[in-house]
N, C-alpha and C positions, 0 to 999 in steps of 0.2 A: 565167551567174550569176543574172541577173534571171529567166530562164525557170525555173530550178530553184526560186527563191524563190516565184514565182507558182504553180508547180505544187504546192509544199508548202502554200501558203495555201489553194488550191482543195481539196486533199485534207482539210485541217483543217476547212474549212467544210462539206464533204460529210459528214465524220464527225460533226460537231456536229448537222447536220440529221437524220442517221440516229438519233443518240442522243435528240434531242428527239421524233422520231417514235415511237420505242420507248416513251419515257416517257409520251407522250400516249396511246398505245394502252393502256398498262398502267393509267393513271388512268381512262380510259373504261371499261375492263373492270371495274375495281374498283367504279366508280360503278354500272355495270349490275348487278353482283352484289349490291350493297347494296340497290338499288331492288327487285330480284327477291325478296331475302330479306325486305324490309319488306312487300312486297305479300303474300307467303306468310303472314307472321305476322299481318297484318291480316285476311286471309281466314280463317285458322284461328281467330282470336279471335272473329270474327263468327259463324262456324259454331258455336263453343262456346256463345256467347250465345243463338243460336237454339235449340240443343238444350236449354239450361238457362236459363230466364228469370231464375232467382235470381242467376245470374252477372252479368247486366246490372245488377241492383239492387246487388250487392256492389261492382261496379266503380264505380257511381255513388256509393255510400257511401264507398268508399276515396278518391275524388276530393274528396268533401265533407269527409272527415276531414282530408285534407292541407290543404285550404283553411282549415279551422278552426284547425289547428295554426299556420298562417302568420299568421292574422289575430287570434287570441285572445291578449290580453295576459296573462290568467290562465294559459293553457297555457304561454306563453313563460316566465313566471316560474317555473312548476313545472319546466319543462325545465332552466332555468338552475340551480335549486336542486338538481335531480338531478345535473346536470353537476358542480356544486360538490362534492357528496357523492362522486362518482366520483373527482374530482381529489384530494380530501382522502384518500380511501381509498388511492389510488395513491401519494400522497406519504408516507402513514403506512407503507405497505409498504416503500418505499425507505428511509425513516428507520430502520425496524427493521433492515433489511438492513445499512445503514451502521453502526448501533450494534453489531450482531453482529460485523461485520468489525473494528470498533475494539476491542471486547472481546477478540476472538481475537488481534489484534495486540499488545494490552497483555499478555495471558497469555504470548505468545511472548517478549516483552521480560523479563517476570518470570522465566520459565524460563531464559532466557539469563543473566540476572544471577545466579541461584542456581547455575547450572553453573559460571560463571566464578569466583564468590567463595565456593564451597562451603566451603573451609577456614576462611574468616573467619566464616562462620555457625556452623560446628562449634565454634569457640572459645567461642561463647555457648551451646552446647548446642542449637542450632537445626539440624534436619536436614530442613527442608521450605521451600517457597517462602514469601516474605513478600509479601502482597498490597499493602499500603500503601507508597507511595513514601517517606513521612516515616520509617517504621520502618526501611526499608532504608538510608536516609541516616544515621539515628541509629547503626545498627550499624557503618557504615563510619567515621563520625566517632569512635566509641569505639575502634575498632581503630586508627585513625590516632593517637589520643592515646597508647594503649599502645605503639604502635610507636615513637613519639618517646621515651617513657620508657625502653623497653627499649634503644633505640639509645644513649641517654646512659649507662645502666648498663653495657651491654656495652663501651662505649668505654673504661671504666676496669677492666674485668674480663676478659671473654672475648677482646676484640680484642687486647690486649697479649700474652696467652698464645698465641693462634693466630698472631700476627705473629712472635713470637720463635721458635715451633716451626717455622714455615714457613721462616724465614731460616736457622735452625740446621740444618734438614734439608737445605739446599742445600750446607752445608759438608762437608768430608771430613777424616778423620784427626785430627791434633792440634788443628787450628783448630776442628773441630766440638766437641771437649771444652771448649776455652777459651770458645767462644761459648755453650755450654750453661751453664757456670759463671757467666759474666758476665750472661747472660740471667736466670738465677735470682736473682742479687744485685740486678740492676736492678728485676726484678719485685717482689721483697720490699721493696725501698726505696720503690717507688711505692705498693704496697699499705699499707706501714707509714705513709708520709707521709699518704696519704689517710685512713687510720684515725685517725691522730693529729689531723688537721685536723677531722674530723667530731666527735671526742670533745671537742676544744677548743671548737668552735663550739657544741656542745650544753651545755657547762658541766660535763661530767663531769670534765674535767681543768682545774684552775685554773692 
């Protein structure tokens, strides 16, 4: 048992050493490649400078410009101002995009409201979308008021008639005739009483 464990540990240690060796070799190879590429780049740059003396001057100027940018307060302020302008421009673009999406979303809501309540708009002779929210609300409020008025009127006119007719329609034979006669009498009594009450209330009948 202990021998097997020792053997397993030894194999694991050996495997780890091989992995470290491979990793070390890879790192050394990568470092050597980097140094070689760097040396080639420096040699090439030097040869270009030798071939063209103006390149050396340009390189020196570039370094001087970079140093000036880092050390000049005036340049730093101008860079900061330019950065602010770029940021403002980017923010403005995003704000315009957000506003456009909001307008599109609002148009979709208005379109959905018109489609849903088209009949209510047609009652007012309106066959197009209404852009202002207060206008749409006003139309709905007016329709609600007239709905209440019509519900009250129909309660004493249409509803009794339709109720009697539906109930009588369910009867058959002799009972249907009796129901029809009683329904007419009751309906006339209700309408007569309502008419008399209205006339009395308005002073037409003393």
